[in-house]
C-alpha positions as CSV (number, residue, x, y, z in Angstrom):
1,M,156.0,128.5,-113.7
2,P,156.4,132.2,-113.0
3,G,159.5,134.1,-113.7
4,A,160.2,137.8,-113.1
5,S,162.8,140.5,-113.2
6,S,165.1,140.9,-110.2
7,S,165.4,144.7,-110.6
8,G,163.5,146.9,-108.2
9,Q,163.9,150.1,-110.1
10,A,160.9,152.2,-111.0
11,P,159.5,151.6,-114.5
12,T,160.8,153.9,-117.2
13,L,158.3,153.2,-120.0
14,C,158.6,155.0,-123.3
15,P,155.4,156.2,-125.0
16,V,153.5,153.4,-126.8
17,S,151.5,154.5,-129.9
18,T,148.9,151.8,-129.5
19,H,145.4,153.0,-128.5
20,R,143.8,151.7,-125.4
21,L,142.2,148.4,-126.1
22,V,138.4,148.1,-126.2
23,E,136.4,145.4,-124.4
24,T,134.3,143.1,-126.6
25,T,130.8,141.9,-125.9
26,R,132.2,138.4,-125.2
27,S,134.1,139.8,-122.2
28,R,133.8,137.8,-119.0
29,H,135.8,140.1,-116.7
30,V,136.2,138.2,-113.5
31,S,138.4,139.8,-110.8
32,I,140.9,137.3,-109.5
33,A,141.9,139.7,-106.7
34,E,138.3,139.9,-105.6
35,R,138.1,136.2,-105.5
36,L,141.3,136.0,-103.4
37,S,139.7,138.4,-100.9
38,E,136.8,136.1,-100.2
39,P,136.8,134.0,-96.9
40,T,136.9,130.7,-98.8
41,P,140.4,130.0,-100.3
42,T,140.7,130.1,-104.1
43,F,142.1,127.1,-105.9
44,S,143.6,127.6,-109.4
45,F,145.4,125.4,-111.9
46,E,148.3,126.0,-114.3
47,F,148.8,124.4,-117.7
48,F,151.4,124.6,-120.5
49,P,150.8,124.7,-124.2
50,P,151.1,121.3,-125.8
51,K,153.7,120.6,-128.5
52,T,152.0,117.5,-130.1
53,D,148.5,116.3,-130.9
54,A,148.8,113.7,-128.1
55,G,149.9,116.5,-125.7
56,E,146.9,118.6,-126.7
57,Q,144.5,115.7,-126.0
58,A,146.1,115.3,-122.6
59,L,145.7,119.0,-121.8
60,W,142.1,119.1,-122.7
61,R,141.4,115.9,-120.8
62,A,143.0,117.4,-117.7
63,L,141.1,120.6,-118.2
64,R,137.8,118.8,-118.4
65,E,138.6,116.6,-115.4
66,L,139.5,119.6,-113.3
67,E,136.7,121.9,-114.5
68,P,134.0,120.3,-112.2
69,L,136.1,121.4,-109.2
70,G,135.2,125.0,-110.0
71,P,138.6,126.6,-109.8
72,G,138.8,130.4,-109.3
73,F,140.9,130.6,-112.5
74,V,143.3,128.6,-114.7
75,S,146.5,129.9,-116.4
76,V,148.5,128.9,-119.5
77,T,152.2,129.5,-119.6
78,Y,154.7,130.7,-122.1
79,G,157.5,128.4,-123.1
80,A,161.2,129.3,-122.4
81,G,162.0,132.6,-124.0
82,G,158.4,133.1,-125.1
83,S,158.8,130.3,-127.6
84,T,155.2,129.1,-127.3
85,R,153.5,132.5,-127.6
86,D,151.1,131.6,-130.4
87,R,150.1,128.3,-128.8
88,T,149.6,130.0,-125.5
89,V,147.3,132.6,-127.1
90,R,145.4,129.9,-129.0
91,V,144.9,127.6,-125.9
92,T,143.9,130.5,-123.7
93,R,141.4,131.7,-126.2
94,R,139.9,128.2,-126.5
95,I,139.5,128.0,-122.7
96,A,137.7,131.3,-122.7
97,E,135.4,130.4,-125.6
98,E,134.7,126.7,-124.9
99,T,134.7,126.1,-121.2
100,T,133.2,127.6,-118.0
101,L,136.7,128.3,-116.7
102,T,138.2,131.8,-116.1
103,P,141.5,131.9,-118.0
104,M,144.5,134.0,-117.0
105,A,147.0,134.6,-119.8
106,H,150.7,134.7,-119.4
107,L,152.8,137.4,-121.0
108,T,156.6,137.9,-120.9
109,C,159.0,140.6,-122.0
110,V,161.4,138.1,-123.6
111,G,162.1,138.7,-127.3
112,A,159.2,141.1,-127.7
113,S,158.8,144.8,-128.6
114,R,156.3,147.0,-127.0
115,S,154.1,146.9,-130.1
116,E,154.3,143.0,-130.2
117,L,153.2,142.9,-126.5
118,A,150.3,145.3,-127.3
119,S,149.3,143.1,-130.2
120,V,149.1,140.0,-128.0
121,L,147.1,141.9,-125.4
122,G,144.7,142.9,-128.2
123,E,144.2,139.2,-129.0
124,Y,143.5,138.4,-125.4
125,A,141.0,141.3,-125.1
126,D,139.3,140.2,-128.3
127,A,138.7,136.8,-126.8
128,G,137.3,138.4,-123.6
129,I,140.4,137.6,-121.5
130,H,141.2,140.3,-119.0
131,N,143.4,138.6,-116.5
132,V,147.1,138.6,-117.3
133,L,150.2,137.3,-115.4
134,A,152.9,139.7,-116.3
135,L,156.4,138.2,-116.2
136,R,159.9,139.4,-117.2
137,G,160.6,135.9,-118.3
138,D,163.6,133.6,-118.0
139,P,166.7,134.3,-120.2
140,P,166.6,132.2,-123.3
141,G,170.1,131.0,-122.5
142,G,168.9,129.2,-119.4
143,P,169.9,129.5,-115.7
144,G,173.0,131.7,-115.2
145,S,172.7,133.5,-118.5
146,L,172.0,137.2,-118.7
147,F,168.6,138.6,-119.7
148,E,168.8,140.6,-122.9
149,Q,166.2,143.3,-123.3
150,H,164.6,143.6,-126.8
151,P,165.8,146.9,-128.4
152,D,162.2,148.2,-128.3
153,G,161.1,146.1,-125.4
154,L,161.0,146.1,-121.6
155,A,163.6,145.3,-119.0
156,R,161.6,144.2,-116.0
157,A,158.2,142.9,-114.9
158,S,157.2,146.2,-113.3
159,E,157.4,147.9,-116.7
160,L,155.3,145.2,-118.2
161,V,152.7,145.6,-115.5
162,A,152.4,149.3,-116.2
163,L,152.2,148.6,-120.0
164,V,149.4,146.1,-119.5
165,R,147.5,148.4,-117.2
166,S,147.7,151.2,-119.7
167,L,146.2,149.3,-122.6
168,G,142.9,148.2,-121.3
169,S,140.8,146.9,-118.4
170,F,143.2,144.1,-117.5
171,E,143.8,142.8,-114.0
172,V,147.4,141.9,-113.6
173,G,149.2,139.3,-111.6
174,V,152.9,138.9,-111.1
175,A,155.4,136.3,-109.9
176,A,156.8,135.9,-106.4
177,F,159.7,133.8,-105.1
178,P,159.6,132.4,-101.5
179,E,163.3,131.5,-101.7
180,G,164.2,134.6,-103.7
181,H,164.6,135.1,-107.4
182,P,167.9,133.6,-108.6
183,E,169.1,137.0,-109.7
184,A,168.1,138.9,-106.5
185,R,170.9,140.3,-104.3
186,D,169.2,139.0,-101.2
187,L,165.7,138.4,-99.9
188,D,165.1,142.0,-98.9
189,H,165.9,143.1,-102.4
190,D,163.6,140.4,-103.8
191,A,160.8,141.7,-101.6
192,D,161.4,145.3,-102.8
193,V,161.0,144.0,-106.4
194,L,157.7,142.5,-105.6
195,V,156.5,145.6,-103.9
196,A,157.6,147.6,-107.0
197,K,155.4,145.4,-109.1
198,A,152.5,146.1,-106.8
199,H,153.1,149.9,-107.0
200,A,153.1,149.5,-110.9
201,G,149.6,148.1,-110.7
202,A,149.8,144.4,-109.9
203,A,146.6,143.2,-108.1
204,F,148.0,139.8,-106.9
205,A,151.0,137.6,-107.0
206,I,151.6,133.8,-107.5
207,T,154.7,132.2,-106.2
208,Q,157.2,129.8,-107.7
209,F,156.7,126.3,-106.4
210,F,158.4,125.5,-103.1
211,F,158.5,122.9,-100.4
212,D,159.0,124.8,-97.1
213,A,155.9,126.7,-95.8
214,D,158.2,128.9,-93.7
215,D,159.8,130.3,-96.9
216,Y,156.4,131.5,-98.0
217,L,155.4,132.9,-94.6
218,R,158.6,134.9,-94.4
219,L,158.1,136.3,-97.9
220,V,154.6,137.5,-96.9
221,E,156.0,139.0,-93.7
222,R,158.7,140.9,-95.6
223,V,156.1,142.3,-98.1
224,R,153.7,143.3,-95.3
225,S,156.6,145.0,-93.4
226,R,156.8,147.3,-96.5
227,R,153.2,148.3,-96.0
228,C,152.1,146.3,-99.0
229,D,148.9,144.2,-98.8
230,L,149.3,142.5,-102.2
231,P,147.6,139.0,-102.1
232,I,150.3,136.3,-102.5
233,V,149.1,132.9,-103.7
234,P,151.4,130.0,-102.9
235,G,152.3,127.7,-105.9
236,I,152.1,124.0,-105.3
237,M,153.6,121.3,-107.5
238,P,152.7,117.7,-106.5
239,V,155.7,115.5,-107.3
240,T,154.8,112.8,-109.9
241,N,158.1,112.3,-111.6
242,V,161.4,112.4,-109.7
243,S,163.8,113.5,-112.5
244,Q,161.3,116.0,-113.8
245,I,160.8,117.8,-110.5
246,E,164.6,117.8,-109.8
247,R,165.1,119.4,-113.3
248,F,162.5,122.0,-112.5
249,A,164.1,122.8,-109.2
250,V,167.4,123.5,-110.9
251,L,165.8,125.7,-113.5
252,S,163.8,127.7,-110.9
253,G,166.4,127.8,-108.2
254,A,164.0,126.1,-105.7
255,A,165.5,123.9,-103.0
256,F,164.5,120.3,-103.4
257,P,164.6,118.8,-99.8
258,T,167.2,116.0,-99.4
259,A,164.8,113.9,-97.2
260,L,162.1,114.1,-99.8
261,A,164.5,113.3,-102.6
262,E,165.7,110.2,-100.7
263,R,162.1,109.0,-100.2
264,L,161.3,109.5,-103.8
265,H,164.4,107.8,-105.2
266,A,163.7,104.8,-103.0
267,V,160.5,104.2,-105.0
268,A,161.5,105.8,-108.3
269,D,160.6,102.6,-110.2
270,D,157.0,102.7,-108.9
271,P,155.1,105.6,-110.4
272,A,152.1,105.0,-108.1
273,A,154.3,105.2,-105.0
274,V,156.0,108.3,-106.3
275,R,152.6,110.0,-106.8
276,A,151.4,108.9,-103.4
277,I,154.4,110.5,-101.7
278,G,154.0,113.6,-103.9
279,V,150.3,113.9,-103.0
280,E,151.1,113.4,-99.3
281,V,153.8,116.1,-99.2
282,A,151.7,118.5,-101.3
283,T,148.7,118.0,-99.1
284,G,150.6,118.6,-95.9
285,L,152.2,121.7,-97.3
286,A,148.9,123.0,-98.6
287,S,147.1,122.4,-95.3
288,R,149.7,124.4,-93.4
289,L,149.6,127.3,-95.8
290,L,145.8,127.5,-95.7
291,A,145.9,127.3,-91.9
292,A,148.4,130.2,-91.9
293,G,146.0,132.4,-93.9
294,A,147.1,131.9,-97.5
295,P,144.4,133.3,-99.8
296,G,144.4,130.2,-102.0
297,L,146.5,127.6,-103.7
298,H,147.8,127.6,-107.3
299,F,148.6,124.1,-108.6
300,Y,151.2,123.4,-111.3
301,T,149.5,120.5,-112.9
302,L,152.0,119.6,-115.7
303,N,148.9,119.0,-117.8
304,R,147.8,116.0,-115.7
305,S,144.9,116.0,-113.3
306,T,145.2,112.9,-111.1
307,A,147.7,114.2,-108.4
308,T,146.0,117.6,-108.3
309,R,142.6,116.1,-107.9
310,E,143.9,113.8,-105.1
311,V,145.4,116.8,-103.2
312,Y,142.1,118.7,-103.7
313,A,140.1,115.8,-102.4
314,A,142.3,115.4,-99.4
315,L,142.0,119.1,-98.5
316,S,138.2,119.0,-99.0
């Protein structure tokens, strides 16, 4: 799930000694922003790096089951504090080399120097990966803790966007927050931060998951009122596990609707019933967003394909 800095200040990058990265002959540079500008909505899927062999098998099973749907792109997250960086790079590289999917790599500022960030970008470029989601990242201490900048690192997502853009032919996406980033002073300040990331070179944004379409529509309105036409893709998370989604809501600051929580808790002992409600709610939300002009939908799959495929089928 995306995370980003709440500071709207202009980037203050120090010089980086790394040379501009060179594209390889394996490069499949597909523009996500161009896909988002097409009349047909773009569907995309997000995965996280597995921690076990069984988890890796589940990830690749989900990838192969979703691949026939022809998503515009897929993304692979970093763990908390950038803890899964090596696995993220490895999984993203495998997707680029072994599937027909267009991968988007995640990159965060947490615990990384400028040279380390440049090194990771070099690995992505070497694998022919040129789409990057640039995030400040969540504080390693969890919700409520302060973000600590690496002594030779970056303080905010807009700085990371500028760094990525300076090092090669990367197209950069960023995070957006329909309910406001937890560290933002208010929603106007949050919109200013997103616009600053666009000015730094971001080509599109993907939102944190949410449950109220009006929150997304008001975010788009705030950004457009600042004369910024950045494409903003809503993030959708079909509920398949009650305790898991409630935990994610706490971590992200997203509001979990009371009425939905009551419906889910009433059938918490029946996984099929929970998934059915999750699919129903996600389909309704997605339908309204597309009808209102959203350029696409980004599904947080949790490395499972069933609920996402069911929502996709309902929309189709």
